[in-house]
N, C-alpha and C positions, 0 to 999 in steps of 0.2 A: 267457789266449790263446784266441781263438775257434777251435773245431775246424773243420777244412777237410774237405770231402767232394769227391772226384773220381770221377766215374762213367765207366767205360769199358765196352767190350763184354764182358759176362759177368763183370766185375770191378768192385768198388767199393772205393776207397781212402779211408780215414779217418785224418787226421792228428790225433792227440791230443797231449797235452803232452809225453809221453816215448816215443811209439811211433807207428809207422804200421801200420794194420790193413788187410789185404787180404782182402776177402770174395769167394770164388769157389767156385761149385758147392756151396753150403751149408756150406763150411768157412771158418774165419777163421785167417789167418796173422798173428801178432803179431810185428812186427819192431821191437825197441827201437832207439832212436836210437844207442845205443852200438854197435850191430851194422852201422850204415850208414856207408859211406865217403863216398858222395856220391850225389846224384840228378841224372841227366843228362836233357836234353830234346833232341829232334830226331834221336836216334840210330836206327839200324835202317833198314829199307827202307820201312816204313810211315809214314804221316803222323802227326804229333803224338805221337811215341813218347816215353814216359818210361821211363827205366831206373833202378831202385833198385839201386845197386851196394853189395854187402856188403863188410865188411872181410875181409881174408884175408892170410895170410902167403905164399900162393902167387901166381904170376903171373896166374892165371885165377880171379878171385873169382866168387862166385855172383851172379846178376843176376835181378831180378824185373822183368818188362816189362809195361807197360800201353799201350794205344792209345786215349786219350780223343779224342772228336771236337772238343773245344773247345781250341784252342791257347792262348788267354788263360788259361783255368782251369788248364791243364797247367803253364804257366810259373809262375803264381802258387803252385801247389801245390809245385813243385820249389824255388822260391826260399824258401818258408816253411820247408820241411824242411831245406834246406841252412843257413839262418840259425840253426836251432835245434840243429844238430849240435855235439857237443863239439869244442873246439879241440884239434887234434892236431899234433904236430911231424911234418914230412915223413919223418924217419928213425925215428920212433917205431915200435916193433914193433906189429904188428897181430894181434889175436886172430881166430879163425875166427868171423865173424859168423853163419854158417849154424847153428852150434851154439846160438846164443842165440834163434833163431826158434822159436816155439811154435805148435802147430796145435790147434784145437778147433772144435767145431761153432759156427756163427753163433748167438749168443744170440737167443731169440725176441723179436720186437718187440711192444710193448704195442699191442693193437688199439684204434683210436680212430675216431671218426666224423669223417673228414676230408672235404674238398671232393670228392675223387674218388669216395668212397663215396656221398655225397649226389647227385652228378651221375649216377652209374650208376643209382641207384634212381629218379631222375627220368626218365631215359631209358626204363627199364623201364615206369614208369607211363604215360608218353606213348605207348609202343608198344602197350600193352594198350588204352589209350583210343582210339588211332587204329584199331586192329583192330575194336573195338566200333562205332565210328562208321562204318567202311567196311561192315561187315556190316549195320548198321541201314539205311544208305543204299541198299544193293543190295536188301534185303528190301522197303523202301518203294517202290523203283522198279518192282518186279514188279506192284504194284497189289493184291497179296494180303496183307492185314494179318495173316493167320495166320502168314506167314513172319516178320513183325516180332515177333509174340508169341513164336514158337518160338525165334527167335534171342536175344531178350532173356532168355527163361526159361532157355535152355541155357548162357548165358554165365557165370553164377555157378558151376555145376558145372565148367565149363572152367577157371575161375580156381582152384578147389579142386584140380583135377587138376594144374595148373601148380605149386601149392605142394607137392603130393605128389611130383611129378616132381623138384622141386628137392631134396627130402629124399632121394629115391632116388639122385640124382646125387652128393650129398654123401656118402652112405653108401658108394657105389661108389668115389669118389675116396679117402676115408679108408682103405677096405680095401686099395686098390691101393698107396697110398703107405706104409701101415704094413707091408704085406707086402714092399715093396722096401727100405725104409730104417728100419723100426721097430726099436727096441731094447727088449728085455724085461728088466724088473727086478723085484725083490721089494719091494713097497710095504708099509710097516708101518702098522698101524692107529694113527691119531692121536687122533680123537675121534668122537663120535656126536651127532647132533642131530635133533630132530623137525621136519619140514616138514609142517605140518598134523598129520595122524595117521600119517604115514609116517616111519619111522626111516631116516635117511640117514647112512651112515658115511663118514668122511674118512680117506684113506690118504696117506702122504707118502713121497717118495723123492728121492734126489739124482741129477740127470741127469749126462750126460757132461761138461757144462761146469761142474759143481760147484754148480749152482743147485738150490734145493729146489723141488719141484713137488708139487702135491696132486691127488689123484683122488677125486672124490665118487661113490659108487655102491657096488655090491656085486660080488663075484666069487667064484670058487671058491677056498676056503681051501687053501693049500699048507703052512701051518705055524701053530702056535699058540704063545702065550706068548713073544713077542708075536704077535698075530694078523697074518698076512701073506697077500697075494694077488699073483698075477702081473699086472703092468701092462705093456702094450706101448705105447711112446710114440714120437712123431716128434721127433727132435732139432731139426728146423727149424721146428716149429710148436708154440706153447705149449698149444693146446687140443686137439690131435689125439692122443688116447690112448684105449685100450680095455683091457678086462680079459678074461681067458679065462673063458668061461662053461661050464656043464655041457653034456653031450650033448643033453639035452632042450631047453634054451634055444637052443642053436645050431641044432638041427633046426627049431624053430619060427621062428627068424629067417630061415633059408633059405627055408622055405615061404612066409612072408610076403613075402619079396623076390620069389620066383618067381611066386606065385599072385596077389599083389596089386600089388606095386610095378611090375613089368615090364608087366603088362597096362594099368595106369593110365597109365604113361608112353607106351605105344604109342597108346592111345586119345586122350590129350591131344595128342600130336603129329599125329594124323590129323584131329582136329576142325576146325582152321581150313581146310585145303585141301578137305576133303570138304564142309563147309558152304558155302564159296564156290562150289564147282562146282555144288552143288544150286541155289543162288540164281541163278547165271548161266544154268543150264539152264532156269530158269523164264521167261526173257525170250522 
């Protein structure tokens, strides 16, 4: 059977062979088909509402509601789930389906080079190219070729600043998300390997979803035999993780961030408007 995906606001429903998975807010609800009484469409006050009604011995069963924008997809999803439900007698006693529902973090997706990523990279390249062409045209229009040379010579450092700004942005986002939803575990030393002349250690741990993850790098030892370090990971992102460093390393990281990262980011952001103002004032 082909798996069906139904996207609604803030919720994605996936119909597998024996369960319906609801992804919402970084968490995944797994509803087995044995816990579903029926799937209704058109209920509620909103448009294209789908109601997943769970089995229950009471008069008021638990209901999971989605509001997808596509009525055709919603109907097809409901029909497919209803067709796969086990056949039950009307008077057959019902178990409490809510007790069969399990909750776990959404497993990380395998990162791949898809069309959207390629399209985004192309848009960035076109934006930088358009900015360079605009600055070159304005510099040439002033009649002073020194402006053209200065603009062309300073554009490469500007691109380097953009790359550093992207790194600062990623570091900030990783720090913020790990601080908000990071989970700290003890990772056990798995093996070691040389990359060139540098010894790189690999540590492994099991995340909240039961998947094994690996961390390559070093950290402050918290135990030996076996060797273990503390790793803080994001349950919603496969590669977002860090380890607790010593006081000296943390201090150097903060100094690099404050004394180098933030000034480079500010200078990079100020470069395009300041340069264009100088070129426009030369007319």
